[in-house]
ZAPA-313105 format. One record per residue (C-alpha): residue number from 0; x, y, z. Coordinates in nm, 4 decimals, decimal comma. Last residue first. Layout:
residues N
<nr=NUM | u=X | v=Y | w=Z> $
...
***
This chain:
residues 128
<nr=127 | u=-7,5574 | v=-1,2981 | w=-9,1875> $
<nr=126 | u=-7,5700 | v=-1,2386 | w=-8,8170> $
<nr=125 | u=-7,8726 | v=-1,0875 | w=-8,6621> $
<nr=124 | u=-7,8305 | v=-0,7866 | w=-8,4170> $
<nr=123 | u=-7,9973 | v=-0,5519 | w=-8,6595> $
<nr=122 | u=-8,2373 | v=-0,7242 | w=-8,9070> $
<nr=121 | u=-8,1006 | v=-0,8797 | w=-9,2175> $
<nr=120 | u=-8,3561 | v=-0,8697 | w=-9,5305> $
<nr=119 | u=-8,1909 | v=-0,5765 | w=-9,6946> $
<nr=118 | u=-7,8492 | v=-0,7341 | w=-9,6545> $
<nr=117 | u=-7,9722 | v=-1,0402 | w=-9,8376> $
<nr=116 | u=-8,0820 | v=-0,8342 | w=-10,1441> $
<nr=115 | u=-7,7331 | v=-0,6759 | w=-10,1343> $
<nr=114 | u=-7,5543 | v=-0,9967 | w=-10,1068> $
<nr=113 | u=-7,7659 | v=-1,1301 | w=-10,4124> $
<nr=112 | u=-7,6929 | v=-0,8281 | w=-10,6122> $
<nr=111 | u=-7,3272 | v=-0,8625 | w=-10,5348> $
<nr=110 | u=-7,3198 | v=-1,2230 | w=-10,6324> $
<nr=109 | u=-7,4929 | v=-1,1449 | w=-10,9614> $
<nr=108 | u=-7,2392 | v=-0,8496 | w=-11,0136> $
<nr=107 | u=-6,9509 | v=-1,0955 | w=-10,9440> $
<nr=106 | u=-7,0835 | v=-1,3298 | w=-11,1942> $
<nr=105 | u=-7,1297 | v=-1,0643 | w=-11,4574> $
<nr=104 | u=-6,7888 | v=-0,9276 | w=-11,3693> $
<nr=103 | u=-6,6140 | v=-1,2761 | w=-11,4174> $
<nr=102 | u=-6,7894 | v=-1,3040 | w=-11,7588> $
<nr=101 | u=-6,6500 | v=-0,9623 | w=-11,8696> $
<nr=100 | u=-6,3228 | v=-1,0288 | w=-11,7409> $
<nr=99 | u=-6,1323 | v=-1,0490 | w=-12,0849> $
<nr=98 | u=-6,3592 | v=-0,7646 | w=-12,2305> $
<nr=97 | u=-6,2683 | v=-0,5198 | w=-11,9515> $
<nr=96 | u=-5,8965 | v=-0,6222 | w=-11,9847> $
<nr=95 | u=-5,9199 | v=-0,5246 | w=-12,3510> $
<nr=94 | u=-6,1093 | v=-0,1976 | w=-12,2724> $
<nr=93 | u=-5,8736 | v=-0,0884 | w=-12,0200> $
<nr=92 | u=-5,5837 | v=-0,1839 | w=-12,2355> $
<nr=91 | u=-5,7024 | v=0,0411 | w=-12,5179> $
<nr=90 | u=-5,7528 | v=0,3308 | w=-12,2937> $
<nr=89 | u=-5,4162 | v=0,2832 | w=-12,1379> $
<nr=88 | u=-5,2538 | v=0,2819 | w=-12,4855> $
<nr=87 | u=-5,4385 | v=0,5921 | w=-12,5731> $
<nr=86 | u=-5,3326 | v=0,7993 | w=-12,2652> $
<nr=85 | u=-5,6112 | v=0,9307 | w=-12,0532> $
<nr=84 | u=-5,6843 | v=1,3008 | w=-11,9657> $
<nr=83 | u=-5,8466 | v=1,4876 | w=-11,6941> $
<nr=82 | u=-5,8007 | v=1,8678 | w=-11,7206> $
<nr=81 | u=-5,7299 | v=2,0824 | w=-11,4158> $
<nr=80 | u=-5,3490 | v=2,0800 | w=-11,4755> $
<nr=79 | u=-5,2839 | v=1,7476 | w=-11,6399> $
<nr=78 | u=-5,4889 | v=1,4925 | w=-11,4351> $
<nr=77 | u=-5,4912 | v=1,1135 | w=-11,4869> $
<nr=76 | u=-5,7075 | v=0,8729 | w=-11,6311> $
<nr=75 | u=-5,6858 | v=0,4888 | w=-11,6153> $
<nr=74 | u=-6,0500 | v=0,3875 | w=-11,5657> $
<nr=73 | u=-6,1128 | v=0,1422 | w=-11,2798> $
<nr=72 | u=-6,2632 | v=0,4182 | w=-11,0553> $
<nr=71 | u=-6,5311 | v=0,5028 | w=-11,3002> $
<nr=70 | u=-6,5796 | v=0,8817 | w=-11,2924> $
<nr=69 | u=-6,4015 | v=0,9333 | w=-11,6406> $
<nr=68 | u=-6,6378 | v=0,6441 | w=-11,8042> $
<nr=67 | u=-6,9511 | v=0,8063 | w=-11,6403> $
<nr=66 | u=-6,8576 | v=1,1439 | w=-11,7699> $
<nr=65 | u=-6,8062 | v=0,9911 | w=-12,1144> $
<nr=64 | u=-7,1562 | v=0,8236 | w=-12,0973> $
<nr=63 | u=-7,3082 | v=1,1330 | w=-12,0011> $
<nr=62 | u=-7,1599 | v=1,3295 | w=-12,2873> $
<nr=61 | u=-7,3093 | v=1,0783 | w=-12,5339> $
<nr=60 | u=-7,0972 | v=0,8246 | w=-12,6948> $
<nr=59 | u=-7,0412 | v=0,7996 | w=-13,0715> $
<nr=58 | u=-6,6661 | v=0,8499 | w=-13,0356> $
<nr=57 | u=-6,4296 | v=1,1095 | w=-13,1830> $
<nr=56 | u=-6,5964 | v=1,4336 | w=-13,0563> $
<nr=55 | u=-6,6722 | v=1,2923 | w=-12,7163> $
<nr=54 | u=-6,3297 | v=1,1288 | w=-12,6845> $
<nr=53 | u=-6,1542 | v=1,4566 | w=-12,7589> $
<nr=52 | u=-6,3750 | v=1,6703 | w=-12,5187> $
<nr=51 | u=-6,3114 | v=1,4304 | w=-12,2391> $
<nr=50 | u=-5,9419 | v=1,4576 | w=-12,2804> $
<nr=49 | u=-5,7169 | v=1,2195 | w=-12,5023> $
<nr=48 | u=-5,3465 | v=1,2026 | w=-12,4902> $
<nr=47 | u=-5,1468 | v=1,0222 | w=-12,7743> $
<nr=46 | u=-4,7784 | v=0,9202 | w=-12,6806> $
<nr=45 | u=-4,6389 | v=0,7847 | w=-13,0062> $
<nr=44 | u=-4,4959 | v=0,4499 | w=-13,0125> $
<nr=43 | u=-4,7676 | v=0,3273 | w=-13,2458> $
<nr=42 | u=-4,8586 | v=-0,0514 | w=-13,2337> $
<nr=41 | u=-5,1620 | v=0,0164 | w=-13,0149> $
<nr=40 | u=-5,2702 | v=0,3100 | w=-13,2261> $
<nr=39 | u=-5,2825 | v=0,1326 | w=-13,5537> $
<nr=38 | u=-5,4279 | v=-0,1884 | w=-13,4424> $
<nr=37 | u=-5,6710 | v=0,0026 | w=-13,2236> $
<nr=36 | u=-5,8288 | v=0,2125 | w=-13,4897> $
<nr=35 | u=-6,0580 | v=0,4016 | w=-13,2512> $
<nr=34 | u=-6,4249 | v=0,4139 | w=-13,2944> $
<nr=33 | u=-6,5163 | v=0,0702 | w=-13,1952> $
<nr=32 | u=-6,4104 | v=0,1068 | w=-12,8334> $
<nr=31 | u=-6,7384 | v=-0,0282 | w=-12,6953> $
<nr=30 | u=-6,9198 | v=0,0808 | w=-12,3935> $
<nr=29 | u=-7,1398 | v=-0,2011 | w=-12,1887> $
<nr=28 | u=-6,9191 | v=-0,2001 | w=-11,9022> $
<nr=27 | u=-6,9484 | v=0,1680 | w=-11,8420> $
<nr=26 | u=-7,3431 | v=0,1343 | w=-11,8650> $
<nr=25 | u=-7,3296 | v=-0,1825 | w=-11,6174> $
<nr=24 | u=-7,0926 | v=0,0108 | w=-11,3609> $
<nr=23 | u=-7,3476 | v=0,3107 | w=-11,3760> $
<nr=22 | u=-7,6499 | v=0,0978 | w=-11,3068> $
<nr=21 | u=-7,4791 | v=-0,0774 | w=-11,0286> $
<nr=20 | u=-7,3989 | v=0,2616 | w=-10,8602> $
<nr=19 | u=-7,7496 | v=0,3754 | w=-10,9126> $
<nr=18 | u=-7,9089 | v=0,0784 | w=-10,7437> $
<nr=17 | u=-7,6563 | v=0,1159 | w=-10,4610> $
<nr=16 | u=-7,7282 | v=0,4799 | w=-10,4138> $
<nr=15 | u=-8,1100 | v=0,4398 | w=-10,4282> $
<nr=14 | u=-8,0839 | v=0,1394 | w=-10,2145> $
<nr=13 | u=-7,9006 | v=0,3003 | w=-9,9254> $
<nr=12 | u=-8,1857 | v=0,4468 | w=-9,7401> $
<nr=11 | u=-8,3618 | v=0,1270 | w=-9,7699> $
<nr=10 | u=-8,0805 | v=-0,0386 | w=-9,5678> $
<nr=9 | u=-8,2096 | v=0,0402 | w=-9,2347> $
<nr=8 | u=-8,5641 | v=-0,0812 | w=-9,3080> $
<nr=7 | u=-8,6156 | v=-0,3045 | w=-8,9966> $
<nr=6 | u=-8,5180 | v=-0,0078 | w=-8,7682> $
<nr=5 | u=-8,1712 | v=0,0580 | w=-8,6453> $
<nr=4 | u=-8,1473 | v=0,4205 | w=-8,7326> $
<nr=3 | u=-8,4362 | v=0,5023 | w=-8,5242> $
<nr=2 | u=-8,6719 | v=0,7712 | w=-8,6458> $
<nr=1 | u=-8,6667 | v=1,0957 | w=-8,4538> $
<nr=0 | u=-8,8277 | v=1,1867 | w=-8,1445> $
***
């Protein structure tokens, strides 16, 4: 007979996913936009689109970091054909907003980690 899904360790199967998700979010939050001349690009009326390859060439980020950035749900990417792109003004606003809410994200991350730790200790049938 198989293992019961309602055993005491029901959340252990999710721990790898949760930990890797938190780690990916932390890595995206730590990226800096210092490779782009923000003042010139933000005041420019031109529409400039960057693909993964363009960002990889211009920044000092690794391919894995660029892939994590484009995989993040908060990132303002769009698809042009089969290629994922981001407009430079949206990219700047993404990093500006991220800097403004960094403290809030740290508090939420601490609350999230405490919540996950609490869920791991909860047994089926008990209320949190």
